[in-house]
C-alpha positions as CSV (number, residue, x, y, z in Angstrom):
1,P,114.6,112.0,124.3
2,T,118.1,110.7,123.3
3,Y,119.5,107.5,124.6
4,S,123.3,107.0,124.3
5,N,123.6,103.5,126.0
6,D,124.9,100.7,123.7
7,I,122.2,97.9,123.3
8,V,123.1,94.2,123.1
9,V,120.5,91.6,122.3
10,R,121.2,88.4,123.5
11,S,120.9,85.2,121.4
12,G,118.3,82.5,122.3
13,S,114.6,81.7,121.5
14,G,112.0,84.5,121.2
15,L,112.2,88.1,120.3
16,R,113.6,91.0,122.1
17,A,111.9,94.1,121.7
18,I,112.1,97.9,121.7
19,K,108.7,99.3,122.2
20,N,107.8,103.0,122.4
21,N,105.0,104.1,124.4
22,T,105.8,107.8,124.7
23,G,103.0,109.0,122.6
24,T,103.5,112.8,123.4
25,T,107.1,113.0,124.2
26,G,108.5,113.7,120.7
27,N,111.2,111.9,118.6
28,T,113.1,109.1,120.3
29,T,116.8,108.8,119.2
30,F,119.2,105.8,120.2
31,S,122.6,107.1,119.5
32,G,124.6,104.2,120.9
33,T,125.7,100.8,119.0
34,V,123.3,97.9,118.8
35,T,124.8,94.4,118.7
36,L,122.2,91.7,117.5
37,N,123.2,88.2,118.6
38,G,119.5,87.4,118.4
39,S,116.7,89.0,116.5
40,L,115.0,92.3,117.6
41,T,111.6,93.9,117.3
42,V,111.3,97.8,117.1
43,D,107.9,98.8,117.7
44,H,106.7,102.4,117.3
45,N,103.2,101.7,118.4
46,L,102.4,105.1,120.1
47,L,104.7,107.5,118.5
48,A,102.5,110.6,117.1
49,S,102.2,111.0,113.3
50,G,105.4,112.8,112.0
51,Q,107.5,111.5,114.9
52,S,110.1,109.0,114.4
53,M,112.4,106.5,116.4
54,T,115.9,106.7,115.0
55,F,118.8,104.6,115.3
56,S,122.0,106.6,114.7
57,G,124.7,104.3,115.8
58,N,125.7,101.4,114.1
59,I,123.9,97.9,114.3
60,S,126.1,94.6,113.9
61,G,125.9,90.9,114.7
62,V,124.3,87.8,113.2
63,G,120.5,88.8,114.1
64,G,117.9,90.2,112.1
65,L,115.5,93.5,112.6
66,N,111.5,93.4,112.6
67,I,110.0,96.7,112.3
68,T,106.4,96.9,113.4
69,R,103.6,99.1,114.7
70,S,101.4,96.9,117.0
71,I,98.6,99.6,117.3
72,A,97.1,101.8,114.6
73,N,99.4,102.5,111.8
74,N,99.9,106.4,111.1
75,G,102.5,108.6,110.1
76,S,105.4,107.8,112.5
77,A,108.4,105.8,111.5
78,V,111.5,104.1,112.5
79,V,114.8,105.5,110.9
80,L,118.2,103.8,110.6
81,S,121.2,106.3,109.8
82,G,124.3,104.4,110.9
83,T,126.7,102.0,109.1
84,N,125.0,98.8,109.7
85,T,126.5,95.3,109.2
86,Y,124.3,93.1,110.8
87,T,123.7,89.9,108.7
88,G,120.1,88.9,109.7
89,D,117.0,89.9,107.5
90,T,115.2,93.1,107.8
91,N,111.3,92.8,107.9
92,V,109.0,95.5,107.9
93,T,105.8,93.8,108.9
94,S,103.7,97.0,109.7
95,G,104.5,100.6,110.2
96,A,107.3,102.3,108.4
97,L,111.0,102.3,107.9
98,L,113.3,105.0,106.6
99,F,116.6,103.8,105.7
100,N,119.2,106.6,105.4
101,G,122.2,104.5,106.4
102,S,124.0,101.4,104.9
103,A,123.3,97.9,105.3
104,T,124.1,94.4,104.2
105,S,120.9,93.0,105.1
106,S,118.2,91.7,102.7
107,I,114.8,93.9,103.4
108,T,111.3,92.7,102.9
109,V,108.5,95.3,103.1
110,D,105.0,93.6,103.8
111,G,101.8,94.7,102.7
112,S,100.4,98.2,104.1
113,S,103.9,99.0,105.2
114,R,106.2,101.9,104.1
115,F,109.8,101.7,103.1
116,G,112.1,104.5,101.7
117,G,115.2,106.5,102.3
118,S,118.4,107.7,100.8
119,G,120.6,104.7,102.1
120,S,121.8,101.6,100.6
121,T,121.9,97.7,101.0
122,T,124.1,95.2,99.3
123,G,121.4,92.8,100.0
124,N,118.1,92.2,98.4
125,L,114.9,94.5,98.5
126,S,111.4,93.1,98.2
127,F,108.0,94.8,98.2
128,A,104.9,92.5,98.7
129,S,101.6,93.4,97.2
130,G,100.0,96.4,99.1
131,S,103.4,97.8,100.1
132,L,104.2,101.5,99.9
133,F,107.5,103.5,99.0
134,V,107.9,106.7,100.4
135,F,108.6,109.3,97.8
136,S,111.3,112.2,97.8
137,P,112.3,114.2,95.1
138,T,115.9,114.3,96.7
139,A,116.2,110.7,97.8
140,S,117.2,107.6,96.0
141,F,117.7,104.2,97.7
142,T,120.5,102.0,96.2
143,V,120.2,98.1,96.1
144,G,123.3,96.1,95.5
145,G,121.3,92.6,95.2
146,S,118.1,92.1,93.4
147,L,114.9,94.2,93.6
148,S,111.4,92.8,93.6
149,L,108.5,94.5,93.1
150,A,104.6,93.2,93.4
151,A,102.7,93.4,90.1
152,S,100.2,95.7,91.9
153,F,102.9,98.3,92.6
154,G,102.3,101.3,90.7
155,V,102.6,105.1,91.1
156,A,99.6,105.1,93.5
157,S,101.9,103.0,95.8
158,L,104.2,106.0,96.0
159,V,103.4,108.1,99.4
160,N,104.7,110.9,101.7
161,A,106.8,110.0,104.5
162,D,103.7,110.2,106.9
163,G,101.9,107.9,104.6
164,T,99.7,110.6,103.1
165,A,98.8,111.0,99.4
166,I,101.5,113.0,97.4
167,N,100.3,116.5,95.9
168,W,101.9,115.8,92.6
169,S,101.0,119.5,91.6
170,G,103.9,120.6,94.0
171,V,106.4,117.9,92.2
172,G,108.4,119.6,89.5
173,S,108.5,117.8,86.1
174,G,111.6,115.5,85.6
175,V,112.9,112.2,86.1
176,Y,113.5,110.6,89.5
177,T,115.6,107.8,90.3
178,L,113.8,106.1,93.3
179,I,115.6,103.0,93.8
180,S,118.8,102.3,91.9
181,A,119.0,98.6,91.2
182,G,119.6,96.3,88.2
183,G,116.5,94.7,86.1
184,T,113.8,96.1,84.4
185,F,110.0,96.0,85.8
186,S,107.9,96.2,82.9
187,G,105.1,94.0,84.8
188,I,104.4,96.5,87.3
189,N,101.8,99.0,87.0
190,N,102.3,102.2,85.2
191,Y,105.4,101.1,83.3
192,G,105.9,103.1,80.1
193,L,104.1,105.8,78.4
194,P,101.0,103.8,77.4
195,N,100.5,102.8,81.2
196,A,100.9,106.4,82.3
197,F,99.2,107.5,85.4
198,D,97.3,110.6,85.0
199,L,98.2,113.6,87.2
200,G,95.8,116.0,85.9
201,D,96.5,119.3,84.3
202,G,97.9,117.6,81.2
203,R,100.7,115.9,83.3
204,A,101.4,112.0,83.9
205,A,103.6,109.8,85.7
206,Y,105.1,106.5,84.8
207,F,108.1,104.2,85.5
208,Q,110.9,103.7,83.0
209,N,114.5,102.1,82.2
210,T,115.9,100.1,84.9
211,G,115.5,100.0,88.7
212,L,112.7,102.1,89.9
213,E,113.0,105.3,88.0
214,L,109.9,107.8,87.8
215,F,109.2,110.2,85.0
216,V,106.9,113.1,86.0
217,G,105.5,115.8,83.5
218,T,103.9,116.2,80.1
219,P,104.0,113.0,78.1
220,I,106.2,112.6,75.0
221,P,105.8,109.9,72.5
222,E,108.9,107.7,72.2
223,P,110.9,107.9,69.4
224,G,109.4,104.7,67.9
225,S,106.1,106.2,67.8
226,F,107.4,109.1,65.6
227,A,109.1,106.6,63.4
228,L,105.9,104.8,63.1
229,F,103.7,107.9,62.3
230,G,106.3,108.8,59.7
231,G,106.2,105.4,58.1
232,L,102.5,105.7,58.0
233,G,102.7,109.2,56.4
234,A,105.3,108.0,53.8
235,M,103.1,105.2,52.8
236,A,99.9,107.4,52.5
237,F,102.1,109.8,50.4
238,V,103.2,107.2,48.1
239,G,99.8,105.7,47.7
240,M,98.3,109.2,46.9
241,R,101.2,109.6,44.1
242,R,100.2,106.2,42.9
243,R,96.6,107.0,42.6
244,R,97.4,110.3,40.7
245,R,99.1,108.3,38.1
C-alpha cells in the first residue's frame, strides 16, 4: 500500500513510532512529507524477506530517526529516497536501512544491522563491530563528513540487500567504490593485497585507497613488489659476476 498523507512528529519526551504489522500485504510506501519535531522510530518488524517500507517524501525537522526491527531480523528493509534535511541523528539499531536519497544527518549502524544505498549525507557515517554493508556493483554512498569503520570490518561484512551472503562468482572483476569518503582505512580486515579475501577460482577481494574501495579479481602484485623482485635479481646477478671473477 501507499500512504500519501503528511506526517508530523510532535516534540516531547518519548519516541513516536511507525510500526509495520502487515506481514503478507507487500511493500509499504509513505509518499508524503515527514516533519520531525521529535524523534521517530521506524519498525519494520513483520515485513517479509525482500519487502520494504519506503519513505519517498522529504523528511525535515530537528528530530532524529531510529530504524529497528523488533522481531526477528530478516531480509526486509527501510528505504529513504527523498531529499532529507532533518538535523537529528539516524540510528540503525537493528534491521536494515537503504539510503538512496540525500541527508544532512549523521548515521550510526549498530552491530548486526545492515546499511547501504546510492545516496549521500553531509554528516558522518559510523559502523560498529558486527555491522554489515549492503553491496551493490552499481551503487555508491557518499559521505561528506567522516567515515568510521570497526577494525573487524572486512569483505565478509558485505552482504546482499536481504542480508544473504554474496555469490562472488556472479560479481565481475573490477574496482567498486562502495563508500566515497575521505580517509584511508588500513586498520580494517582485508585491506591491501597481502590481506586479500580468497574468493576461490584464483580470485580475491580486498579494500584499497581512500574511502571504501573494493578490488575484485585476480590479484596483481603492487609495483613496489616488482621493484623489490627486480632489485633482488640484480643483486644476485652482480654476486654471480663477482664470483666468476
